[in-house]
N, C-alpha and C positions, 0 to 999 in steps of 0.2 A: 529116466532122470539123469542117470549115469553117463547114457550117450549123448545128451545134450551138454552137459558138462564137458565131453570129451571135446565136441564139436568146437563149442565156444572155445576151450584153452586153445585147441590147434589155432584157431582163427587169430586170437589174440597172440599166441606165441610165435606165430611164422616169422614176424619181423625180428624176433629177437634170436634167431638160431646162431649162435657162435660166438667165435673168438673169446671164449670163457677165461682161459689163462689169461689171454692178453687182456682182458677187460679187468680180472681182479689184479692185475700188475697196475693196471692204470689208476684202478683205485688207490691202492697203496701208494703209487708215486702222487697222487694229489693230496693224501694225507700228509706225506712228508713235506710236502712244498707248503702245505698249511701250516706245519710247526715252523718253517722259515719265516713266514709271514708274520705270524703272532708275534715270535720274538722280535720281529722289526716293528711289531704294533701296527701293522698293515691289517686292521680289524677287517674290513670289507673284502678285501681279497682274500684273506685267511677263510672267511665265512664260505664264499663262493667255492672254493676247493673243497672245504669240507662237505656241502652239500653235494657236490659232483660226487664226492668218494661215497656218500650215502647212496647215490642212485642205485636202486636194485638191479638197472640193467646191467651195472658192471659187477655183480655178485661180489661186494666187497665180504671178506671173511668177518665172523662175529666180532672176533676181538678189536678190530679194525673200527667197525662201527661203533663199537662202545666208547673207543678212544675219540672218533670223531664227534659224537654226541657231548661228552665230558670238555672236548674244546670249544664246542660250541658254546657250551654253559660257562667257560672262562670267557670267550668273547663277548656275549649278554652281560655278564658282570662288569667287565671293562667299559662296556657303554651305559651302564648304570640301570640295567633292566634286570633287576633281581627275580621278578616273576619268570623272565626268560630264561635264567638259568635256573632256576627251580624247574622249569618244564624240561629242559635238556637234560637235567640232571636224572629225571624220571625216565625219559626215554632210554638213559645209559641203565639205570637200575632195573628196568623191564627186560632189558637183553641180556643183563647179567645181575640176578637177585643177590649173587654173594660179593659183589663188588664193594671195593674198601675205595676211602679217599686218598689213597697213596699217591702222592705226587702232586696233590692240588693245592698244598701249601706252598711248593716252591712259585706259583703265581700270584698268591694272595692266602693268607691265612684266614681271612673271613670265608673263603670258598669252602674249606673244611665243614665249618658250622652249616652251611647252606645246603651241601652235600647231607651231611649227618641228618638234618631236620627232614630231608626228602626219604632218606631210609627210614626216619622215626614213622611218616607218614604211610611207608608202604608196610612195616609190621604190624601199624596200629589197625590199618585199613583191612586186616584179615579177620573181619568179624562178619556180619549180617549180610554184607553182599560180597563177602569175603574173597580170598583167593587174591587180593588186590596186590599188586606191585606197582607201587606210586597210585595212578589211577588207573591200571590195568587190570582186569580181573582174569587171572589165569585158568581158563578151561581146557588146558591140554591134557591132564589127567583125570581130574574131577571137575563138577561146576556146581556152583550152587543153585538149589531150585527155581530162586526166583530171577535167573537169567536166560533170557531168550537169546539162543545162539544166532549168530550172522546167517543169513540165507544167500546162497549164490544167485544171483542175478541171471535172468534168462537173456542174455542178449545177442542177437544175431552175429552168425561167424561172418568171419570177412571172406566171401567168395574169392577162390583163386589163390587165397594165401597159406594152403594147407601145406605141411611138409611133402616133398618129392615122393613119388610112389616106391621107389628104391627102399627110401627111409621106412616108408611105411609096412614094406613087405619083410626086411631083414631085421634081425636083432631085436624083433617084439617079444622080449620079455625082461623083467626086473621091474621092481618096484621102488618108489621114494617116499618119505616122510618130510614133509616141510613144515616147519613152525614160523608163524606170523602173527602180526597184530592186525585185527580190522577196527578201526578208530570209528568214531561217531558218525562220519560221513559215509561210512560203506566202503571205505578205500583201505587196501592194504598200506600200513603205515610205514613212510619211507625208511628204510635202512632197518626194519624188523625182521624181515625173512632170514630164515636159517635152514639150509638142508641139514636135516637129522641124520637119515639114513639113505643108502641109496645103491642098487643091485643092476640099475639101468646100463644096459649094454651099449648104447649108442648116446654118448655126452652130447652131441648137438641137438638130439632131441630132447634129453634132459634139461639142457639149457632154455631151449626153446619152452618147455612146459613151464619151468620156473619164470619166464620171462612173462609169458602169458597170464601166469596166476598172479604175478607183483601189478599188472595191470588191471584186472578183474576187478568187479565190484560187486558189491552185497548190500542186501537190504540189513541196515544197521542192527547191532547187538542192543539190546536194552536190558534193564533191571527195574522194578517199580515204575514203569512208564516213562522212565528218563532213558536217552541213549547214553550208552557207554564204549568203551574201547575193551575188545575181549581177545587175549592171547589164545589161539587155537592150533590145532594140527591139521594137516590134510593128507591124505595118501592116494597116489595115483601112480600108473604105471602100465606095464604088459603082464597079462598072467593067462596061460595056457590059451596064448593066440588071440585074446582081447582086451580091450582095453578097461580099465576099472579106474573109479574115482570116486572118493568121498571127502568132500569140498563143503564143510569141515568134517572131521570125524565127531562123532557124537559122543563125549566123554561120559562117565558115570556123574550121577546126580547126587549131591550130598544136602542135607538139611541145614539152612542157614543157622 
């Protein structure tokens, strides 16, 4: 099973090998440009830039992802879409459960109320289907007994798109832990991926694996017969000369 995961990730990752620092800079630059467009009330242009900043292929840092979701919420609000604002704010809270509404009032004081309402939902949701952050069940450390975790889909590897032999034969050690949200469609939620720890020695290979994981698909998580979104962690990398992968890591179970 682990070998199959490795082959799939290598196939998916190959097209993502590189330009990590440049990509992160590009994501930040799009965020800066989006702020300018938002101040000018060019809402559609700002939204496009923010979506591009959230693209996981650019490996944006978590703080930039959080701000991008908040600003998308502001844009939805300006367009009269309060439900869209609520959804965007939930994404931000899922990425940073300690997030506060500081700064939203400068756009409109009503945004603070909408944000606080989503925070209340997040807190109140820690019940039977628990560990909820907004509508996302946090299964990174423990997981409710009634939650069925997402399962990595067995997809055919893309032949000929594996990293070169030199990369495969050198620097083959180091592990990384990645946190991300699998949504109700079995996809990694855009902007949700966060590199928690890494001791990988070849950064292009690390970035390739992250890119492959970002595009992977899963059998959707569920609870009580309905699909849900779940925050999970995966561990992958090289140890003692061979590849290891747990996608996702199975956490401890807790009673509802």
